[in-house]
Phi, psi and omega in degrees: 000142180228142175223142177234128179242134172246112189212149176283141185307321183286355179262353177289124178224184184293331177295322179293313181298317179292326176299318180292317179304316183288323182295318187257357175044240183270003178290148174278135182234162174243131174252122180237127182247127173232154178263133178285135180239156176278115184298318182293321179297319180298314185291330182262010180303322178254134184305321182298318179293319179297316176299320176297318181293314178297317181296321179292319179300321184293323183267358181291128178295145180226158177228144176245135183223152165279168178304311184295317180295321179295318176301310179302314183293321180285332179291328179289324185285330182277000000 
């Protein structure tokens, strides 16, 4: 069994701990804690990366649709 919880550290209380304890009873478990990071912040940490991302966004082909045209377009593709 696997469970994934996304929770703020200051929201962890004894009720949360007891819920985990009850869910897994006598089983051995692994608790892994990771900090969520902002992917955009990470990718733009270096100026060269930021410029590369912006350059690629500028040359990326785009299409504009009204809601009805988008539905029509996607129904043909599906």
